[in-house]
C-alpha positions as CSV (number, residue, x, y, z in Angstrom):
1,M,36.2,18.3,27.6
2,T,32.9,16.6,26.8
3,T,32.5,14.4,23.8
4,P,29.4,14.8,21.5
5,K,26.6,12.4,22.1
6,A,26.2,9.8,19.5
7,S,23.0,10.0,17.5
8,S,20.4,7.4,18.1
9,P,19.7,4.9,15.4
10,R,16.3,6.5,14.8
11,R,17.9,9.9,14.3
12,L,20.5,8.4,11.9
13,A,17.7,6.7,9.9
14,V,15.8,10.0,9.6
15,R,18.9,11.8,8.6
16,R,19.7,9.3,6.0
17,F,16.2,9.4,4.6
18,L,16.1,13.2,4.5
19,G,19.4,13.0,2.6
20,R,17.6,11.4,-0.3
21,P,15.7,14.1,-2.2
22,V,13.9,11.7,-4.5
23,A,12.4,9.8,-1.5
24,V,11.5,13.1,0.3
25,G,9.8,14.2,-2.9
26,G,7.8,11.0,-3.0
27,L,6.8,11.5,0.6
28,V,5.6,15.1,-0.2
29,V,3.4,13.7,-3.1
30,I,1.9,11.1,-0.8
31,V,1.1,13.7,1.8
32,V,-0.7,15.7,-0.9
33,F,-2.7,12.7,-1.9
34,V,-3.6,11.9,1.6
35,A,-4.6,15.5,2.4
36,L,-6.8,15.6,-0.8
37,A,-8.5,12.3,0.2
38,I,-9.2,13.6,3.8
39,A,-10.4,17.0,2.7
40,A,-12.1,15.9,-0.5
41,P,-15.5,17.4,0.3
42,A,-13.9,20.8,1.0
43,V,-11.4,20.7,-1.9
44,A,-13.4,19.2,-4.7
45,P,-15.1,22.0,-6.8
46,F,-18.2,19.9,-7.7
47,D,-20.2,17.0,-6.5
48,P,-18.4,13.9,-7.9
49,I,-21.6,12.1,-8.7
50,A,-23.7,15.0,-9.9
51,T,-24.5,14.7,-13.6
52,S,-25.1,17.5,-16.1
53,W,-26.5,16.6,-19.5
54,S,-25.4,20.0,-20.9
55,A,-21.7,19.3,-20.0
56,I,-21.1,15.9,-21.4
57,R,-17.4,15.2,-22.3
58,K,-16.4,18.8,-22.2
59,A,-12.7,19.4,-22.7
60,P,-10.6,20.9,-19.8
61,S,-11.5,24.6,-19.3
62,A,-11.4,27.3,-16.6
63,V,-14.6,25.9,-15.1
64,H,-13.7,22.2,-15.3
65,W,-9.9,22.0,-15.0
66,M,-9.8,18.3,-16.0
67,G,-12.9,18.3,-18.2
68,T,-16.1,16.3,-17.7
69,D,-16.9,12.6,-18.3
70,E,-19.6,10.9,-20.3
71,N,-22.3,11.8,-17.8
72,G,-21.2,15.5,-17.4
73,R,-19.5,14.9,-14.1
74,D,-16.4,16.9,-13.2
75,V,-13.3,14.8,-13.6
76,L,-11.2,16.8,-11.1
77,S,-13.7,16.2,-8.4
78,R,-13.9,12.5,-9.2
79,V,-10.1,12.2,-9.2
80,I,-10.0,13.8,-5.8
81,F,-12.7,11.6,-4.3
82,G,-11.1,8.6,-6.1
83,A,-8.0,9.2,-4.0
84,R,-10.1,8.2,-1.0
85,A,-10.8,4.7,-2.4
86,S,-7.2,4.2,-3.4
87,M,-5.6,5.5,-0.1
88,L,-8.1,3.5,1.9
89,A,-7.6,0.3,-0.1
90,G,-3.8,0.7,0.1
91,L,-3.8,1.2,3.9
92,V,-6.4,-1.3,5.0
93,S,-5.2,-4.0,2.6
94,V,-1.7,-3.7,4.0
95,L,-2.9,-3.7,7.6
96,I,-4.8,-6.9,6.9
97,A,-1.8,-8.4,5.2
98,A,0.5,-7.5,8.0
99,G,-1.9,-8.7,10.6
100,I,-1.9,-12.1,9.0
101,G,1.6,-12.4,7.7
102,V,3.7,-10.9,10.5
103,P,2.4,-13.2,13.3
104,A,2.7,-16.2,11.0
105,G,6.2,-15.3,10.0
106,L,7.2,-14.7,13.6
107,L,5.8,-18.0,14.6
108,A,7.4,-19.9,11.7
109,G,10.8,-18.3,12.2
110,F,10.8,-18.6,16.0
111,A,9.2,-22.0,16.4
112,E,10.9,-23.7,13.5
113,G,10.4,-27.5,13.1
114,W,7.1,-28.7,11.7
115,T,5.4,-25.4,12.4
116,D,7.8,-23.6,10.0
117,A,7.5,-26.4,7.4
118,V,3.7,-26.3,7.3
119,L,3.4,-22.5,7.2
120,S,6.1,-22.3,4.6
121,R,4.4,-24.8,2.3
122,V,1.1,-22.9,2.6
123,V,2.9,-19.6,1.7
124,D,4.6,-21.4,-1.2
125,A,1.3,-22.6,-2.5
126,M,-0.2,-19.1,-2.3
127,L,2.8,-17.5,-4.0
128,A,2.6,-20.0,-6.8
129,C,-0.5,-18.2,-7.9
130,P,0.1,-14.7,-9.3
131,F,-0.9,-12.0,-6.9
132,L,-3.4,-10.2,-9.0
133,I,-5.1,-13.5,-10.2
134,L,-5.5,-14.6,-6.6
135,A,-7.0,-11.2,-5.6
136,I,-9.4,-11.3,-8.6
137,A,-10.5,-14.8,-7.6
138,L,-11.1,-13.8,-4.0
139,A,-12.9,-10.6,-4.9
140,A,-15.2,-12.4,-7.3
141,F,-15.9,-15.0,-4.6
142,L,-16.6,-12.4,-1.9
143,G,-18.7,-10.0,-4.1
144,P,-18.1,-6.8,-5.9
145,N,-17.5,-3.9,-3.5
146,L,-14.6,-2.0,-2.0
147,T,-14.6,-3.7,1.3
148,N,-14.4,-7.2,-0.2
149,A,-11.7,-5.9,-2.6
150,M,-9.6,-4.7,0.3
151,I,-10.0,-8.1,2.0
152,A,-9.0,-9.9,-1.2
153,I,-6.0,-7.7,-1.7
154,G,-4.9,-8.1,2.0
155,V,-5.2,-11.9,2.0
156,S,-3.3,-12.1,-1.3
157,T,-0.5,-9.9,0.0
158,A,-0.1,-11.7,3.3
159,P,2.3,-14.3,2.0
160,R,4.9,-11.6,1.2
161,F,4.8,-10.3,4.7
162,M,5.1,-13.8,6.1
163,R,8.2,-14.4,4.0
164,V,9.8,-11.1,5.1
165,A,8.9,-11.6,8.8
166,R,10.2,-15.2,8.8
167,A,13.5,-14.2,7.3
168,A,13.9,-11.3,9.7
169,T,12.9,-13.5,12.7
170,L,15.5,-16.1,11.8
171,D,18.2,-13.4,11.6
172,A,17.2,-11.8,14.9
173,A,16.8,-15.1,16.7
174,S,20.4,-15.9,16.1
175,N,21.7,-12.9,18.0
176,E,23.3,-13.2,21.4
177,Y,20.8,-11.1,23.3
178,V,18.0,-13.5,22.3
179,E,20.1,-16.5,23.4
180,A,20.7,-14.7,26.7
181,A,17.0,-14.0,27.1
182,R,16.3,-17.7,26.6
183,A,19.0,-18.7,29.0
184,V,17.6,-16.7,32.0
185,G,14.3,-18.6,31.7
186,N,12.1,-16.2,29.7
187,P,9.2,-18.1,28.1
188,A,9.3,-18.3,24.3
189,W,6.4,-16.0,23.7
190,R,8.0,-13.2,25.8
191,V,11.3,-13.6,23.9
192,A,9.5,-13.4,20.6
193,I,7.5,-10.3,21.5
194,R,10.0,-8.4,23.6
195,H,13.3,-9.2,21.9
196,V,12.6,-10.4,18.3
197,L,9.5,-8.5,17.2
198,P,11.0,-5.0,17.6
199,N,13.9,-6.0,15.4
200,I,11.8,-7.2,12.5
201,V,9.9,-3.9,12.3
202,P,12.2,-2.1,9.8
203,P,12.0,-4.7,7.0
204,V,8.3,-5.1,7.6
205,L,7.9,-1.3,7.4
206,V,9.7,-1.2,4.1
207,Q,7.6,-4.1,2.8
208,G,4.5,-2.3,3.9
209,T,5.4,0.8,2.0
210,L,6.0,-1.1,-1.2
211,A,2.9,-3.2,-0.6
212,I,0.7,-0.1,-0.5
213,A,1.8,0.8,-4.0
214,A,0.9,-2.8,-5.2
215,A,-2.4,-2.6,-3.4
216,I,-3.3,0.7,-5.1
217,I,-2.7,-0.9,-8.5
218,A,-4.7,-4.0,-7.4
219,E,-7.6,-1.9,-6.3
220,A,-7.6,0.1,-9.6
221,S,-7.5,-3.2,-11.5
222,L,-10.4,-4.7,-9.5
223,S,-12.4,-1.5,-10.0
224,F,-11.6,-1.6,-13.7
225,L,-13.0,-5.1,-13.8
226,G,-16.1,-4.1,-11.8
227,L,-15.0,-5.9,-8.6
228,G,-14.0,-2.9,-6.5
229,Q,-15.6,0.4,-5.9
230,Q,-19.0,0.4,-7.5
231,P,-20.5,3.2,-9.6
232,P,-21.5,6.0,-9.2
233,D,-18.9,6.3,-6.4
234,P,-15.6,7.4,-8.0
235,S,-12.5,5.2,-8.3
236,W,-9.5,5.7,-10.5
237,G,-9.9,2.2,-11.9
238,S,-13.6,2.5,-12.7
239,M,-12.8,5.9,-14.3
240,L,-10.3,4.2,-16.6
241,N,-12.9,1.5,-17.4
242,A,-15.4,4.1,-18.5
243,A,-12.8,6.1,-20.4
244,Q,-11.8,3.2,-22.7
245,R,-14.8,3.8,-24.8
246,F,-13.9,7.5,-25.5
247,L,-10.1,7.4,-25.9
248,T,-10.2,9.2,-29.2
249,Q,-13.0,11.6,-28.5
250,A,-12.1,12.5,-24.9
251,P,-8.6,11.4,-24.0
252,W,-8.6,13.4,-20.8
253,L,-11.0,10.9,-19.2
254,A,-8.1,8.4,-19.1
255,I,-5.1,10.7,-18.8
256,F,-5.9,12.3,-15.4
257,P,-6.9,9.1,-13.4
258,G,-4.0,7.3,-15.1
259,L,-1.6,10.0,-14.1
260,A,-3.0,10.0,-10.5
261,I,-2.3,6.2,-10.3
262,F,1.2,6.7,-11.8
263,L,2.2,9.5,-9.4
264,C,0.8,7.7,-6.3
265,V,2.4,4.4,-7.0
266,L,5.7,5.9,-8.0
267,S,5.8,8.0,-4.8
268,F,5.2,5.0,-2.6
269,N,7.9,3.0,-4.4
270,L,10.4,5.9,-4.0
271,V,9.6,6.2,-0.3
272,G,10.0,2.5,0.1
273,D,13.4,2.5,-1.5
274,G,14.4,5.5,0.7
275,L,13.2,3.7,3.8
276,R,15.1,0.5,2.8
277,D,18.3,2.5,2.5
278,A,17.8,4.6,5.6
279,L,16.9,1.6,7.9
280,D,19.7,-0.6,6.6
281,P,22.9,0.0,8.7
282,R,25.0,-1.2,5.9
283,Q,23.9,1.8,3.8
284,R,25.7,4.4,5.9
């Protein structure tokens, strides 16, 4: 009689994630936002920057489902195209942050000694400054556009990745298989890349999912302040900035981009929580 094969850790993690309906629902919402961002030219009913002086601040209707703004532009089209800026900012910023923070955390946790002390003090100094304040300062220094905003957000987020990667590296480096790899004469760089790095991916992945949500809020904040996506290109943050002058006359100008930010950020946070539970073997 044959015994059933044990499921791989990856399959167990997928099964645990799919067993959380809230996290799966968040993933579905993220997929919808990503699809809208990619297919924006085909999905949006109007040109997002085309003005119409005969349709200024029109309420939601059968023609303009989310109404029009102060320049007669279709709000639905601008929300759809604004998803491009938010999704791009979230992804690129987190890639920049991980590209800086993960190697630094791996080096600090594996090398230890004065290397760890210096890197940790630099991270402590950066974390002493609030994340959004640091991002605003960097964006103002680099110049107001979406590319510089993504760089500013990525650099400001890097210390969080460094902390997570360092802690995971210290935990993985204490395992017996790492000591065995060192004992047989493998160089330190090979032990770090071949044996330690794969084991710090799960916590870094969870941190990346949560960091995307924070990056989307940061991009909206920078665009609200005029340091992110520049008009007339649509951005959820810049749409909220323009809407604040018409909150009583045209509340839909703030409701729909604000709702898009809320749903997108909430979905990434739900997925991050689901991944954390699914990838943690103690959560079985």
